[in-house]
C-alpha positions in Angstrom: 89.7 78.3 72.7 91.0 81.5 70.9 90.4 82.1 67.4 93.0 81.1 64.7 93.0 83.6 61.9 94.7 84.0 58.6 94.2 87.5 57.2 95.2 89.0 53.8 96.1 92.7 53.4 95.9 93.4 49.7 97.3 96.9 50.2 97.1 99.2 47.1 96.9 96.3 44.7 94.4 94.9 42.2 91.8 96.6 40.1 88.3 96.0 41.0 88.0 93.3 38.2 91.4 91.6 39.4 90.2 91.7 43.0 87.0 90.0 42.1 88.9 87.3 40.2 91.2 86.8 43.2 88.3 86.6 45.7 86.4 84.2 43.4 89.4 81.9 43.1 90.0 81.9 46.8 86.4 81.2 47.5 86.3 78.2 45.2 89.6 76.8 46.7 88.2 77.0 50.2 84.8 75.6 49.2 86.6 72.5 47.8 88.7 72.2 51.1 87.4 73.8 54.1 90.0 75.8 56.2 90.9 75.2 59.8 90.9 78.8 60.7 88.9 81.9 60.1 90.0 83.7 56.8 89.7 87.3 56.2 90.6 89.2 53.1 91.2 93.1 53.7 90.8 94.9 50.4 91.1 98.5 49.1 87.7 100.4 49.6 86.6 100.0 46.0 86.5 96.4 46.3 84.7 96.1 49.7 81.0 96.1 48.6 81.5 93.7 45.6 83.8 91.3 47.3 81.6 91.2 50.5 78.5 90.3 48.4 80.6 87.8 46.5 81.8 86.0 49.7 78.5 86.5 51.7 77.8 82.8 52.2 81.3 81.5 52.2 84.0 81.0 54.9 85.6 84.2 53.9 85.2 87.5 56.0 86.0 90.7 54.5 87.7 93.7 55.9 88.9 97.2 55.1 92.5 98.3 55.3 91.7 101.6 57.1 88.9 104.1 58.1 88.7 107.8 59.0 89.1 109.2 62.3 86.0 111.3 61.9 82.3 110.0 61.8 81.3 112.1 58.7 81.4 115.5 57.2 83.4 117.6 54.9 86.6 115.4 54.7 87.2 114.8 51.0 88.5 111.5 50.0 88.0 109.8 53.4 86.0 106.8 54.1 84.2 106.5 57.6 83.7 103.3 59.8 80.0 103.6 59.0 80.6 103.4 55.3 83.0 100.5 55.6 80.3 98.7 57.8 77.6 99.4 55.2 79.5 97.5 52.5 79.0 94.2 54.5 82.7 94.3 55.7 83.3 92.8 59.2 86.8 93.9 60.0 89.2 96.8 59.6 92.9 97.0 59.9 94.2 100.0 62.0 97.7 101.1 63.0 99.6 99.4 60.1 103.1 100.5 60.1 102.7 102.0 56.5 99.8 104.3 57.8 101.9 105.2 60.8 105.0 106.1 58.8 103.6 107.3 55.4 100.5 109.2 56.7 101.7 110.2 60.1 99.1 108.4 62.1 99.5 109.2 65.7 98.4 107.1 68.7 95.6 109.8 69.2 94.4 109.5 65.5 94.3 105.7 65.9 92.5 105.9 69.2 89.8 107.9 67.4 89.6 105.3 64.5 89.4 102.4 67.0 86.5 104.1 68.8 84.6 104.9 65.7 85.2 101.4 64.2 83.8 99.7 67.4 80.9 102.1 67.5 80.0 100.8 64.1 80.2 97.1 64.9 83.6 96.4 63.2 86.1 94.0 64.6 89.7 95.6 64.7 93.0 94.1 63.5 95.3 96.4 65.3 98.9 96.4 64.2 101.9 97.1 66.4 105.6 96.6 65.9 109.1 97.9 66.0 111.5 99.3 63.4 115.0 97.7 62.7 116.5 100.5 64.6 114.3 100.0 67.6 115.0 96.2 67.5 118.8 96.7 67.5 118.5 99.2 70.4 116.5 96.3 72.3 113.5 98.5 72.8 110.9 96.4 70.9 108.9 95.5 74.1 108.8 99.2 75.1 107.5 100.0 71.5 104.8 97.4 71.5 103.5 98.3 75.0 103.4 102.2 74.1 101.5 101.4 70.9 98.9 99.3 72.9 98.7 102.0 75.7 98.3 104.8 73.2 95.5 103.5 71.1 93.5 100.4 72.6 94.2 99.9 76.3 91.5 102.4 77.1 88.8 100.1 75.9 86.4 98.2 78.3 86.9 94.3 78.6 83.7 94.0 76.6 85.1 96.1 73.6 88.3 94.3 73.9 86.5 91.2 72.6 86.5 92.8 69.2 90.1 93.4 68.9 92.7 91.1 67.2 96.3 92.2 67.7 98.8 91.8 64.8 102.5 92.0 65.5 104.4 93.2 62.6 108.2 93.7 63.1 108.5 96.7 60.6 111.9 95.5 59.5 110.3 92.2 58.3 107.5 93.7 56.1 108.1 93.5 52.3 111.8 92.8 53.0 112.0 89.2 52.7 113.3 89.0 56.3 111.2 87.2 58.8 111.5 87.3 62.5 112.4 83.7 63.4 109.7 81.7 65.1 111.5 82.1 68.4 111.8 85.9 68.2 108.0 86.1 67.1 107.0 83.9 69.9 109.0 86.0 72.5 107.2 89.2 71.4 103.8 87.5 71.1 104.1 86.1 74.7 105.1 89.6 75.9 102.0 91.2 74.2 99.8 88.6 75.8 101.3 89.4 79.2 100.6 93.2 78.6 97.0 92.2 77.8 96.7 90.1 80.9 98.1 93.0 83.1 95.2 95.4 81.9 92.4 92.9 81.3 93.3 89.8 83.3 94.7 86.5 82.3 91.4 85.0 81.0 90.9 87.7 78.5 94.5 87.7 77.5 94.2 83.8 76.9 91.4 84.4 74.5 93.0 87.4 72.6 94.1 86.3 69.1 97.5 87.6 68.2 98.6 87.3 64.6 102.2 87.5 63.0 102.8 89.9 60.2 106.0 90.3 58.5 107.0 88.3 55.4 104.9 85.1 56.3 104.7 82.5 53.6 103.6 78.9 53.0 107.2 77.8 53.7 107.6 79.3 57.2 103.8 79.4 58.4 103.9 75.9 59.9 106.9 76.8 62.1 105.3 80.2 63.2 101.8 78.9 63.8 103.2 76.0 66.0 104.2 78.5 68.7 101.9 78.7 71.5 101.3 82.5 71.3 101.1 82.9 67.6 97.3 82.5 66.5 97.8 83.2 62.7 99.1 85.8 60.3 98.4 89.1 58.7 99.7 88.4 55.2 100.8 91.0 52.6 102.3 89.9 49.3 101.6 86.2 49.7 97.8 87.0 50.1 97.7 88.4 46.3 97.8 84.9 44.7 95.1 82.4 45.9 97.4 79.5 45.9 100.0 81.2 48.0 97.5 82.5 50.5 95.9 79.1 50.7 99.3 77.6 51.4 99.5 79.7 54.5 95.9 78.9 55.5 96.7 75.1 55.1 99.6 75.6 57.7 96.9 75.0 60.2 96.3 71.6 59.0 100.0 70.5 59.6 
């Protein structure tokens, strides 16, 4: 049985105090009503140690939104995978479309980040997905396969066990547009096929593939009902505990 996961990506939101309040509220909600899936909250770096300590004995796992492509050294402002791990975080998001677009993260940079994250015992939520222009040209499958080949398909089958894939159609992030459940399932099934070609059917069957792109409580049940969609990577809707819990609860429907 592959893992069902709902992961929140707070992005550059919430002061430390606001983040602690949100994590506390979510923790209390999930203590009162246990989730049917793994719950991860990926926070800005400044929150990590505090939120990881706060959620230590709860059902919530904590992750970072990024890490550096260097192990250590004179890289002012960067945060290494070892530093992330030292906070108590278990996960790191890599390859998010915002990092690729705004910070020019190339497949080579992401490959270095993936390797360092794994060396430091972090699990990776690795994001792939096409732009609106690429979708309209019908090259979404090529884009997804190329992004996998560029940064993660060099891993051993053992390392691959620490990888969660998040499919995020860039045209559906923060736009209010959502891929239909059928569109999302089609690409998720294609991604699983790509993994099977590299690692075999059994490994592909065990790989969790999340949908990220304006997923909310209203459309999560339909998305999560699809056979190849194993959960969601949630942006805006993870910033309010009731909204996020509404998506988590989709696994109970």
